[in-house]
C-alpha positions as CSV (number, residue, x, y, z in Angstrom):
1,M,-30.5,93.3,66.9
2,K,-32.8,91.7,69.8
3,K,-35.9,92.7,67.4
4,I,-34.4,91.0,64.4
5,Y,-33.5,87.8,66.8
6,Q,-37.2,88.1,68.2
7,L,-38.3,88.3,64.5
8,I,-36.4,84.9,63.7
9,N,-38.0,83.1,66.5
10,R,-41.3,84.2,65.6
11,L,-40.6,82.9,62.1
12,Y,-39.3,79.8,63.5
13,E,-42.1,78.9,65.0
14,R,-44.1,78.9,62.0
15,P,-41.7,76.3,60.1
16,L,-43.5,76.9,56.2
17,L,-42.9,80.8,56.4
18,F,-39.3,80.4,57.8
19,C,-38.4,77.9,55.0
20,I,-40.1,80.5,52.3
21,T,-38.1,83.3,53.7
22,L,-35.2,81.5,53.9
23,S,-35.3,80.2,50.3
24,L,-35.8,83.5,49.2
25,L,-32.6,85.1,51.0
26,L,-30.7,81.9,50.1
27,N,-31.5,82.6,46.4
28,L,-30.6,86.4,46.4
29,V,-27.2,85.6,48.0
30,I,-26.5,82.8,45.6
31,E,-27.4,84.8,42.3
32,S,-25.1,87.7,44.2
33,L,-22.2,85.0,44.5
34,S,-22.8,84.0,41.2
35,R,-22.4,87.6,39.6
36,R,-19.6,88.3,42.1
37,S,-21.6,91.4,43.1
38,I,-24.4,92.4,45.9
39,I,-26.0,94.7,43.2
40,G,-25.9,92.0,40.5
41,G,-28.0,89.6,42.7
42,F,-30.6,92.4,43.2
43,V,-30.6,93.6,39.3
44,H,-31.3,89.6,38.6
45,L,-34.2,89.8,41.0
46,F,-35.9,92.9,39.4
47,A,-34.8,91.8,35.8
48,H,-36.1,88.3,35.9
49,P,-38.6,88.1,39.2
50,A,-40.4,84.7,37.4
51,N,-37.1,83.1,37.4
52,F,-36.2,84.2,40.9
53,L,-39.1,82.8,42.0
54,Y,-38.7,79.5,40.4
55,N,-35.5,79.1,41.7
56,S,-36.4,80.0,45.2
57,L,-39.1,77.4,45.0
58,I,-36.5,74.6,44.3
59,I,-34.5,76.0,47.4
60,L,-37.7,75.8,49.2
61,L,-38.6,72.0,48.3
62,T,-35.2,71.1,49.8
63,L,-35.7,73.4,53.0
64,S,-38.7,71.8,53.4
65,L,-37.7,68.1,53.7
66,A,-36.2,69.5,57.2
67,L,-39.9,69.3,58.3
68,L,-40.3,65.8,58.0
69,I,-37.2,65.4,60.7
70,K,-36.9,65.6,64.4
71,R,-33.5,67.4,63.9
72,R,-34.7,70.3,61.9
73,T,-32.3,73.0,62.5
74,F,-29.6,70.8,62.0
75,A,-31.4,69.5,58.6
76,L,-31.9,73.1,57.6
77,S,-28.3,74.2,58.7
78,I,-27.0,71.3,56.3
79,V,-29.2,72.3,53.4
80,T,-28.5,76.0,54.0
81,L,-24.7,75.4,54.2
82,G,-24.9,73.0,50.9
83,W,-26.6,75.8,48.9
84,L,-24.2,78.3,50.2
85,G,-21.2,76.2,49.5
86,L,-22.4,75.8,45.7
87,G,-23.0,79.5,45.6
88,I,-19.3,80.1,46.7
89,A,-17.5,77.3,44.8
90,D,-19.7,79.0,41.8
91,C,-18.1,82.4,43.1
92,I,-14.5,81.1,43.1
93,I,-15.0,79.3,40.0
94,R,-15.8,82.3,37.9
95,G,-12.7,83.8,39.3
96,F,-11.1,81.4,36.9
97,R,-13.5,80.4,34.3
98,T,-16.3,81.6,32.1
99,T,-18.1,78.4,32.4
100,P,-20.0,78.5,35.8
101,L,-20.1,75.3,38.3
102,R,-22.0,72.2,37.0
103,A,-22.4,69.0,38.4
104,V,-20.1,67.4,36.0
105,D,-17.4,69.5,37.7
106,F,-17.4,67.0,40.3
107,R,-16.6,64.0,38.2
108,V,-13.6,65.7,37.2
109,I,-12.5,66.5,41.0
110,K,-9.8,64.2,41.3
111,S,-8.1,66.2,38.1
112,A,-8.8,69.6,39.6
113,I,-7.1,68.6,42.5
114,S,-4.1,68.0,41.1
115,L,-4.0,71.5,39.7
116,I,-5.2,73.2,43.3
117,N,-1.4,74.9,43.4
118,I,-1.9,76.7,40.1
119,Y,-5.4,78.2,41.1
120,F,-4.4,79.3,44.5
121,N,-1.2,80.7,46.5
122,P,-0.4,79.0,50.0
123,L,-2.3,81.7,51.8
124,E,-5.4,81.1,50.2
125,L,-5.2,77.3,50.9
126,V,-4.5,77.6,54.4
127,L,-8.1,79.9,54.3
128,I,-9.7,77.5,52.7
129,I,-8.8,74.5,54.8
130,I,-9.7,76.9,57.9
131,A,-13.0,77.6,56.2
132,I,-13.6,73.6,56.2
133,A,-12.4,72.8,59.6
134,L,-14.7,75.8,60.7
135,V,-17.8,74.5,58.9
136,I,-17.1,71.2,59.9
137,V,-16.8,72.3,63.9
138,G,-20.2,74.3,63.2
139,I,-21.9,71.1,62.0
140,V,-21.1,69.1,64.9
141,Y,-21.8,72.4,67.2
142,I,-24.9,72.2,65.4
143,W,-25.8,68.4,65.8
144,I,-25.3,68.5,69.6
145,K,-26.6,71.6,70.9
146,A,-29.6,72.1,68.6
147,P,-32.9,70.8,69.9
148,K,-34.8,68.1,68.7
149,Q,-38.6,69.4,67.4
150,R,-41.7,66.9,66.8
151,T,-41.9,66.2,63.5
152,Y,-44.8,67.3,61.2
153,S,-45.7,63.9,60.1
154,F,-48.8,64.0,58.0
155,R,-48.8,68.0,57.7
156,G,-45.1,68.1,57.2
157,F,-45.8,65.5,54.3
158,L,-48.4,67.2,52.7
159,M,-46.4,70.6,52.9
160,V,-43.8,69.2,51.1
161,S,-46.1,67.1,48.9
162,I,-47.7,70.6,47.9
163,I,-44.0,72.4,47.5
164,G,-43.2,69.4,44.7
165,I,-46.5,69.4,43.0
166,T,-46.2,73.2,42.2
167,L,-42.9,73.0,41.3
168,I,-43.7,70.4,38.7
169,L,-46.6,72.6,37.2
170,A,-44.3,75.8,37.5
171,T,-41.6,73.9,35.6
172,D,-44.1,73.4,32.8
173,V,-45.5,76.8,32.7
174,S,-42.3,78.3,32.9
175,A,-40.7,76.0,30.4
176,K,-44.2,76.7,28.0
177,A,-43.7,80.7,28.6
178,G,-40.1,81.0,28.1
179,V,-39.2,81.8,31.7
180,I,-36.8,78.7,31.6
181,S,-35.2,76.7,28.8
182,T,-34.6,72.6,29.0
183,T,-31.5,73.2,26.6
184,F,-28.6,75.5,27.1
185,E,-26.9,76.9,23.3
186,N,-24.8,79.2,25.8
187,I,-24.1,78.0,29.5
188,A,-22.9,81.1,30.8
189,N,-25.9,82.9,29.6
190,A,-28.3,80.2,30.7
191,Y,-27.2,80.9,34.1
192,E,-27.0,84.7,34.0
193,N,-30.8,84.4,32.8
194,Y,-32.1,81.3,34.7
195,G,-30.8,81.3,37.6
196,F,-27.6,79.5,39.0
197,V,-30.2,77.2,41.2
198,Y,-32.4,76.0,38.0
199,C,-29.4,75.2,35.8
200,F,-27.2,73.6,38.4
201,S,-30.1,71.6,39.6
202,R,-30.6,70.5,35.9
203,S,-27.0,69.7,35.2
204,V,-27.7,67.2,37.9
205,V,-30.1,65.1,36.1
206,D,-29.5,66.2,32.6
207,I,-27.3,63.4,31.3
208,G,-26.8,61.7,28.0
209,I,-29.2,62.3,25.0
210,N,-32.7,62.2,25.0
211,K,-34.3,59.8,22.6
212,P,-35.7,61.6,19.4
213,E,-39.8,61.1,19.6
214,D,-39.7,59.7,15.9
215,Y,-36.9,57.3,16.5
216,S,-37.0,53.6,14.8
217,E,-35.4,51.3,12.9
218,E,-37.3,52.8,9.6
219,M,-36.0,56.2,10.6
220,V,-32.3,55.1,11.0
221,A,-32.8,52.8,7.7
222,S,-33.7,56.1,5.5
223,I,-31.0,58.1,7.5
224,S,-28.6,55.4,6.2
225,N,-29.5,55.3,2.9
226,K,-29.0,59.2,2.7
227,I,-25.2,58.7,3.8
228,G,-24.7,55.8,1.2
229,D,-21.8,53.2,0.5
230,E,-18.1,54.4,0.7
231,S,-15.9,55.2,-1.9
232,P,-12.4,53.7,-3.1
233,T,-9.9,54.8,-1.1
234,P,-6.9,56.6,-2.6
235,E,-3.8,54.0,-2.5
236,K,-1.4,56.3,-0.8
237,T,-3.1,58.5,2.1
238,P,-0.8,60.8,4.5
239,N,0.0,60.8,8.0
240,I,-2.9,63.1,9.7
241,I,-1.7,65.3,12.9
242,M,-4.4,67.4,14.5
243,L,-2.7,69.6,16.9
244,Q,-5.4,71.5,19.2
245,L,-4.1,74.1,20.9
246,E,-5.0,75.5,24.3
247,S,-7.0,78.7,24.5
248,F,-5.2,80.0,21.2
249,F,-7.0,82.5,19.1
250,D,-6.3,85.4,16.7
251,V,-6.3,88.3,19.2
252,A,-6.3,90.4,16.2
253,R,-10.4,90.0,16.4
254,L,-10.2,91.6,19.9
255,K,-11.4,95.4,19.5
256,N,-10.1,98.6,21.3
257,M,-6.6,96.9,22.2
258,T,-3.3,97.4,20.3
259,F,0.0,95.1,20.7
260,S,3.2,96.5,20.5
261,E,4.1,93.6,17.9
262,D,1.8,90.6,16.4
263,P,1.6,87.8,18.8
264,I,1.1,85.1,16.4
265,P,2.8,86.3,13.0
266,V,3.4,82.7,12.1
267,F,0.0,81.4,12.7
268,H,-1.2,84.9,10.5
269,S,0.7,83.5,7.8
270,L,-0.4,79.9,7.9
271,L,-4.3,81.5,7.9
272,D,-3.6,83.6,4.8
273,N,-1.7,81.0,2.8
274,Y,-3.2,77.6,3.7
275,S,-7.0,76.3,3.7
276,S,-8.3,77.8,7.2
277,G,-11.6,79.4,8.5
278,L,-13.4,80.3,11.7
279,F,-13.4,77.2,14.3
280,K,-17.0,76.9,16.5
281,A,-15.9,75.2,19.7
282,P,-18.4,74.1,22.0
283,V,-17.5,75.6,25.0
284,I,-15.7,79.3,26.3
285,G,-12.7,79.3,28.7
286,A,-12.8,75.9,29.9
287,G,-13.6,72.2,28.9
288,T,-10.8,71.1,26.5
289,A,-12.2,67.5,26.7
290,N,-15.7,68.4,24.9
291,T,-14.1,70.1,21.6
292,E,-11.4,67.0,21.9
293,F,-14.7,65.2,21.8
294,E,-16.3,66.4,19.2
295,V,-13.4,66.5,16.6
296,I,-12.8,63.0,17.6
297,T,-16.2,61.7,17.4
298,Q,-17.8,64.0,14.7
299,M,-20.6,64.1,17.2
300,T,-21.6,67.5,18.9
301,T,-22.0,67.8,22.4
302,E,-25.1,70.1,22.0
303,Y,-27.7,67.0,22.2
304,F,-25.9,65.6,25.8
305,G,-26.8,67.2,29.0
306,S,-26.1,70.4,30.1
307,G,-22.4,71.3,30.1
308,E,-22.4,67.2,30.3
309,Y,-18.5,65.7,29.7
310,P,-18.9,62.4,27.9
311,Y,-15.7,61.7,29.0
312,T,-17.1,61.2,32.5
313,T,-20.2,59.6,31.4
314,I,-20.9,57.5,28.4
315,L,-17.4,56.9,27.5
316,Q,-16.5,55.4,31.2
317,E,-18.5,52.3,29.9
318,S,-18.9,52.6,26.2
319,T,-16.9,52.9,23.0
320,S,-17.6,55.5,20.3
321,E,-17.2,55.6,16.8
322,S,-14.6,57.8,16.3
323,V,-11.7,58.7,13.4
324,P,-9.1,56.7,15.0
325,Y,-11.5,53.6,14.5
326,N,-12.5,54.6,11.0
327,L,-8.6,55.0,10.0
328,K,-7.5,51.8,11.6
329,E,-9.8,50.0,8.7
330,L,-7.2,51.8,6.3
331,G,-3.9,50.7,8.1
332,Y,-3.4,53.7,10.3
333,T,-2.3,53.4,14.0
334,A,-3.9,55.8,16.3
335,H,-1.5,58.2,18.9
336,A,-2.5,60.9,21.3
337,I,0.1,63.2,22.9
338,H,-0.7,65.9,25.7
339,N,1.9,67.5,27.7
340,N,-0.2,67.1,30.7
341,T,-0.7,64.4,33.0
342,G,-2.5,61.2,31.4
343,T,-5.1,60.9,34.1
344,F,-6.6,64.6,33.4
345,Y,-10.0,63.7,32.2
346,D,-9.7,60.2,32.5
347,R,-7.9,60.2,29.1
348,N,-5.5,57.1,30.1
349,L,-9.0,55.3,30.2
350,I,-10.9,56.9,27.9
351,Y,-9.0,56.7,25.1
352,S,-8.9,52.8,24.5
353,M,-12.9,53.8,24.0
354,L,-12.1,55.8,21.3
355,G,-9.9,53.2,19.3
356,F,-6.1,55.0,20.1
357,D,-3.3,52.6,20.1
358,T,-0.9,54.5,22.2
359,F,-1.1,57.8,24.7
360,T,2.3,59.8,25.2
361,S,1.2,62.3,28.1
362,S,3.5,64.2,30.1
363,E,5.0,61.2,32.4
364,Y,6.7,59.8,29.3
365,M,8.4,63.1,28.0
366,K,11.8,64.6,28.6
367,D,13.1,67.9,29.0
368,L,9.7,69.4,30.4
369,E,9.9,73.3,30.6
370,E,7.1,75.0,32.9
371,T,5.7,78.3,32.4
372,P,5.4,80.4,35.3
373,L,2.4,78.8,36.1
374,G,3.5,75.4,36.1
375,W,1.8,74.5,32.9
376,Y,4.1,72.5,30.6
377,K,5.6,74.5,27.5
378,D,4.5,73.0,24.3
379,K,7.6,72.8,22.3
380,V,8.1,69.4,24.2
381,L,5.6,67.8,21.8
382,I,8.0,67.8,18.6
383,E,9.9,65.2,19.8
384,S,6.7,63.1,20.8
385,I,5.1,63.4,17.3
386,L,8.5,62.8,15.6
387,N,8.6,59.7,17.9
388,A,4.9,58.4,17.1
389,L,5.4,59.0,13.2
390,S,8.7,57.2,13.2
391,S,7.3,54.2,15.5
392,T,5.3,52.7,12.7
393,D,5.9,51.3,9.0
394,G,2.4,52.7,7.8
395,Q,0.4,55.7,8.1
396,D,-0.1,57.6,11.5
397,Y,-3.0,59.7,13.0
398,L,-1.8,61.5,16.0
399,Y,-4.0,63.8,18.3
400,T,-2.0,66.0,20.1
401,I,-3.3,68.5,22.6
402,S,-1.0,71.4,23.9
403,V,-1.3,72.8,27.5
404,Q,0.7,75.9,27.5
405,G,-1.9,78.4,26.7
406,H,-3.6,77.4,30.0
407,G,-5.0,80.0,32.7
408,K,-5.4,81.1,35.4
409,Y,-3.7,84.1,33.6
410,P,-2.1,86.4,36.7
411,T,-3.3,89.8,37.0
412,T,-0.2,90.7,39.1
413,P,3.5,90.7,37.6
414,V,5.3,87.7,37.3
415,D,8.8,87.1,35.9
416,Y,8.8,85.7,32.3
417,N,10.3,86.6,29.1
418,K,8.0,89.7,27.9
419,I,8.5,90.5,24.4
420,I,4.7,91.9,23.6
421,S,3.1,94.8,25.4
422,V,-0.6,95.7,25.4
423,T,-2.5,99.1,25.8
424,S,-6.3,99.2,26.1
425,D,-8.2,102.1,28.0
426,D,-11.1,99.5,28.3
427,L,-8.8,96.9,30.7
428,T,-7.8,97.8,34.0
429,E,-4.0,97.2,35.3
430,G,-4.7,93.9,36.5
431,E,-6.6,92.9,33.2
432,I,-3.6,94.4,31.3
433,N,-1.3,92.1,33.3
434,A,-3.3,88.6,32.7
435,M,-3.6,89.5,29.0
436,E,0.1,90.2,28.5
437,Y,1.1,87.1,30.0
438,Y,-1.3,85.5,27.9
439,V,-0.3,87.1,24.5
440,N,3.2,86.3,25.5
441,Q,2.7,82.6,25.6
442,L,0.8,82.7,22.7
443,R,4.0,84.0,20.8
444,E,6.0,81.1,22.3
445,M,2.8,78.6,21.2
446,D,3.4,80.4,17.6
447,N,7.4,79.9,17.7
448,F,6.4,76.1,18.4
449,I,4.2,76.1,15.4
450,K,7.1,77.8,13.4
451,E,9.4,74.9,14.7
452,L,7.0,72.1,14.3
453,V,5.9,73.1,10.5
454,E,9.7,73.4,9.4
455,T,10.2,69.7,10.7
456,L,7.1,68.4,8.9
457,N,8.0,70.3,6.0
458,S,11.2,68.3,5.6
459,Y,9.7,64.9,6.8
460,E,10.3,62.4,4.2
461,E,6.0,61.1,4.7
462,P,3.5,63.0,3.7
463,V,1.9,65.3,6.4
464,V,-0.9,66.9,7.1
465,L,-1.4,69.1,9.8
466,V,-4.4,70.9,11.1
467,L,-4.5,73.3,13.3
468,Y,-7.1,75.5,15.6
469,G,-8.0,76.2,19.3
470,D,-9.7,74.8,21.7
471,H,-11.8,77.4,23.1
472,L,-11.1,81.4,24.0
473,P,-9.1,82.1,27.0
474,S,-10.9,82.7,30.3
475,L,-10.1,86.5,30.2
476,N,-13.7,87.5,30.3
477,I,-14.0,88.4,26.8
478,Q,-17.3,89.1,25.6
479,D,-19.3,88.9,22.0
480,E,-19.0,92.8,21.5
481,D,-15.4,92.6,22.1
482,L,-14.7,90.7,19.1
483,S,-15.1,91.7,15.4
484,T,-16.4,88.4,14.5
485,G,-18.8,88.8,17.4
486,D,-18.6,85.4,18.7
487,T,-17.0,84.0,21.6
488,Y,-17.4,80.5,20.5
489,T,-15.1,80.7,17.9
490,T,-11.4,80.6,17.3
491,E,-9.6,79.4,13.8
492,Y,-8.5,76.5,12.0
493,V,-5.8,76.0,9.4
494,I,-4.9,72.8,7.3
495,W,-1.1,73.0,6.2
496,S,0.6,69.7,4.4
497,N,4.0,69.0,3.6
498,F,2.5,68.4,-0.3
499,E,0.2,70.3,-2.2
500,M,-3.4,70.9,-1.4
501,E,-5.8,73.1,-3.5
502,N,-6.5,76.2,-1.1
503,K,-10.7,75.8,0.5
504,N,-11.8,78.2,3.4
505,R,-15.1,77.7,5.1
506,D,-16.0,78.2,8.8
507,L,-16.9,74.6,10.6
508,A,-18.0,73.7,13.8
509,A,-15.5,71.4,16.1
510,W,-17.9,68.4,14.7
511,Q,-17.2,69.1,11.4
512,L,-13.4,69.6,11.1
513,S,-12.4,65.9,10.8
514,S,-14.7,64.8,7.9
515,E,-13.6,68.2,5.9
516,V,-10.1,67.2,6.5
517,L,-10.9,63.8,5.4
518,D,-12.6,64.8,2.3
519,R,-10.0,66.9,1.3
520,L,-7.8,63.5,1.4
521,G,-10.7,61.6,-0.6
522,I,-11.4,59.5,2.5
523,D,-14.9,58.7,3.5
524,K,-14.5,56.0,5.8
525,G,-16.9,56.1,8.8
526,T,-20.4,56.5,9.1
527,L,-20.2,59.8,10.3
528,T,-17.8,61.0,8.5
529,R,-19.8,59.9,5.2
530,F,-22.8,61.5,6.9
531,H,-21.3,65.1,7.4
532,Q,-19.6,64.7,3.9
533,R,-23.0,64.2,2.2
534,T,-25.8,65.5,4.0
535,Q,-24.6,68.9,5.3
536,E,-27.0,70.6,2.7
537,Q,-30.1,69.1,3.8
538,E,-32.6,70.5,6.1
539,D,-33.2,68.1,8.4
540,Y,-29.3,67.5,8.8
541,K,-29.3,68.2,12.7
542,E,-32.2,66.1,13.3
543,M,-30.8,63.1,11.5
544,L,-27.5,63.7,13.6
545,H,-29.3,63.7,16.7
546,A,-30.7,60.7,16.0
547,L,-27.4,59.2,14.9
548,Q,-26.1,60.1,18.2
549,Y,-28.6,58.5,20.2
550,D,-28.6,55.3,18.3
551,M,-24.8,55.1,18.5
552,L,-24.7,55.6,22.0
553,Y,-27.9,54.9,23.8
554,G,-30.1,53.3,21.4
555,K,-30.4,50.1,19.7
556,K,-27.8,50.6,17.2
557,Y,-29.5,50.0,14.4
558,I,-26.8,52.1,12.2
559,Y,-24.7,49.0,13.0
560,N,-27.4,46.3,12.8
561,Q,-27.9,46.1,16.1
562,E,-24.0,45.0,16.4
563,A,-21.6,46.6,19.2
564,I,-18.8,46.9,16.1
565,Y,-16.1,48.8,18.3
566,E,-14.0,47.2,21.0
567,P,-11.8,48.8,23.4
568,T,-8.3,49.0,22.3
569,E,-5.6,47.7,24.5
570,L,-4.2,51.1,25.1
571,K,-0.2,51.8,25.5
572,M,1.2,54.5,27.4
573,G,3.7,56.1,25.6
574,V,5.5,55.0,22.2
575,L,9.0,54.5,23.3
576,D,9.3,51.2,25.5
577,I,10.3,52.0,29.1
578,K,12.9,49.1,29.6
579,L,14.8,48.0,32.8
580,T,17.9,46.1,31.8
581,D,20.3,46.1,35.1
582,Y,21.1,46.9,38.5
583,E,23.6,48.0,40.7
584,L,23.9,48.0,44.5
585,E,26.3,50.2,46.0
586,A,26.2,50.3,49.9
587,S,22.9,51.1,50.5
588,A,22.1,53.0,47.0
589,L,20.2,51.4,44.4
590,Y,21.4,52.0,40.5
591,V,18.5,51.1,38.3
592,S,19.4,51.1,34.4
593,G,17.4,50.8,31.3
594,E,16.2,53.0,28.6
595,N,13.8,55.9,28.1
596,F,13.1,57.0,31.5
597,T,11.8,59.9,32.5
598,E,11.2,62.4,35.7
599,W,8.0,60.2,36.4
600,S,9.7,57.1,36.5
601,R,9.7,55.4,39.9
602,I,11.3,52.2,41.1
603,Y,9.3,49.5,43.0
604,V,10.5,46.9,45.1
605,N,8.4,44.0,45.7
606,D,5.7,46.0,44.3
607,D,6.1,48.8,46.7
608,P,7.5,52.3,45.6
609,V,10.6,53.7,46.9
610,E,11.6,57.3,46.9
611,T,13.4,57.4,43.2
612,V,16.1,60.3,41.5
613,Y,15.9,60.8,38.1
614,I,19.5,60.9,36.9
615,D,19.1,60.6,33.1
616,E,16.7,58.8,30.7
617,N,19.0,55.5,31.5
618,T,19.4,55.5,35.0
619,L,17.2,56.2,38.4
620,M,18.5,55.8,41.9
621,T,17.4,55.4,45.6
622,E,19.0,55.6,48.8
623,D,18.9,54.0,52.1
624,I,17.5,50.9,50.5
625,K,17.8,46.9,51.8
626,I,17.7,44.1,49.2
627,E,17.3,40.7,50.1
628,D,17.8,38.0,47.5
629,G,14.5,37.1,45.9
630,D,13.2,40.6,45.9
631,S,12.0,42.0,42.7
632,I,13.1,45.1,41.3
633,S,10.8,47.3,38.2
634,V,10.2,50.7,37.5
635,K,6.8,52.2,37.0
636,Q,5.4,55.2,35.2
637,V,3.4,57.1,37.9
638,S,1.2,60.3,37.4
639,K,1.1,63.5,39.3
640,G,-1.8,62.0,41.5
641,K,0.2,59.1,42.3
642,E,-1.4,56.7,39.7
643,I,0.0,54.0,38.1
644,L,0.0,54.4,34.4
645,S,2.4,51.4,33.2
646,S,5.1,49.2,34.2
647,T,8.3,47.3,33.4
648,S,8.9,44.0,33.6
649,S,11.1,43.1,36.8
650,L,14.2,41.9,37.6
651,L,14.8,39.6,40.7
652,Y,17.4,40.5,42.9
653,Y,20.3,38.2,44.0
654,S,23.5,38.9,45.5
655,D,25.5,36.9,42.4
656,I,23.2,37.0,39.6
657,K,20.3,38.8,37.6
658,V,17.1,37.1,36.9
659,N,14.5,38.5,34.4
660,Y,11.1,37.5,34.7
């Protein structure tokens, strides 16, 4: 031990050598964490030595900045803790999902915190808090105790510059040699092959769509000519319901696995009797918002940054052409429905940038029932779908997102109505538990599909229902485990309550909407016509790249350089939440109204008070003091305590009630 300490001291006296050694060790630890295996880290080192050295060079550049600071020990400690923290976070995340840690995950940290109780038990939460506290104490201790060293002003700057230039040259050489790639078709595979440090670093700076080399007004005009003009729209068009099913896919595609009975008999029947095919999702195990984005906008996330969520970047500031915007021109009203909190992925903000008129989230639903993991069951969606369809006299477009099939899937037995058992020689006991929980949730989702189809079958208006899984579940399923050999594919079905010709074909997520609309004789919208008319051309994908860049980041030549889409005034919930009366009994205040839910909160003078939900017409709060002139209102509050909408107020007076 003494010799090791002496070696560290000797290395520390040679700052550059110390940083080089530390960067190599850090990278080995990070790769071991990424693979959740010490052996895995060494395997990566020997299997991809060039990648390993390149990733170590990135770490070295960040460590070398400490040479310019007097508190070198403190700076080195902070950088080291930063990299270790990212490695540990990636290791933890990979226990829940297939997709590794990316910079974009920090953009949705607010939503992630609201789910922390699902992924960690109380003991784990306590340990995490203790670990964070110890890190903070350690940082403070190092700041106080660590000595100040002389800075290497010129020599240090020279070292940093040399390392930076070497990194730039290494990046260019590595990219040309195929050691690294600037585009990731499969994010999980990219992290596996190119290394965590490089891939994560790229996700920090790689945002948006790169400008095509030959982008110009003439190029876009040429594409526009190929797209052509709109065709006459049929006089009668149906209601369109897109139903995105959380982590839903045909488990019969899993090899070396048997089930005591078919988990999804209804969905299998639909696959056999209606238009269907494989559905190519952009994500695996997580990233619902990107599947959603592709279906709604008909754009592919392939041209965005590595693992980027457009919901957290460009759509925060800009509208986008979408199916809702296009169908509005035909008189459709666009509704979004999701049995999860409305603030997740900022949907309560983003949907107005995509042309939706209403958004019914779980805060506006009644009779919610939870799975053992705390996700809301999908059967609650039926009432919200019917409410949306009946809310207008014209036709409706509904984008409905389910959540019941969401992980984390328990590896230990939990209490639920187990109907289906799983047997497999390839799975451990814990993996069997997780798979059995998952397929039993699929059975309940299949029952929901059955009830929804039966309800819509007798609906008085024509309806098209499009069902598809958003991605595979986070159950460590590999390509070789599937009969189709592709973990990016689920399935889709196009059902209707009127006669439609069956047509089976495999589709990417960004092609699904144009296919559905084509079957209905609708070609409204630039991207709709583009997909319907140019798929057979060799430069189809290149043209799509150019259009997406032009629409979101370029000069908007396709729209004659005009911003033609304005954000909508998004209404939360289809049913109006109304405050009609109140009654003060001793120190208890009873508020009467319509369409209250468990997420309705009483506010007095814009201050929230503890609220008891009695029923959809009554709320109550106790130990409250009300004075003449106080205002009483009801607001819908998300899990994150954000206000989603509010009612008009009633003014309190001891003998009269006044609306304002």
